[in-house]
C-alpha positions, 0 to 999 in steps of 0.5 A: 583566187581559186586554188587547185592541188598544190597551188593557185589555178591555172585557169584564167578565173575571169574567163571562167566567170565570164563563161558562167555568166554568159550561160545564164544569159540576162540573169543578174547573178554573182558567183561566190568565191566558194563556188568559183573554187568549186567550178574551177576544180571541177574543170581542172579535174576534167581536164586532167582526166581527159588529156591522158585518154586523148593523148593515148588515142593520139599516140596510138594513131601515131600522131603527136597532135590531139584532134578534136575527135580525140577529145570527143572520144575521151569524153565519151570514154569518161561518160561511159555507156549511155 
């Protein structure tokens, strides 16, 4: 099972594997444990980066609900100027 900082992953590994395989279409491919750990760590780190930015956006708009546009803005902020 993939590990995250201080323990096991909170992401459902079967779901991550399924999405990965679906992205490849009909390709007959397997995902090694090391590759899965790296992928899950990246996804968890991305969520940890997005969450506080999106939260600040919603809070500044005096909302308790983080909306899609908050996530989009957070993603753009992480990506930097294009």
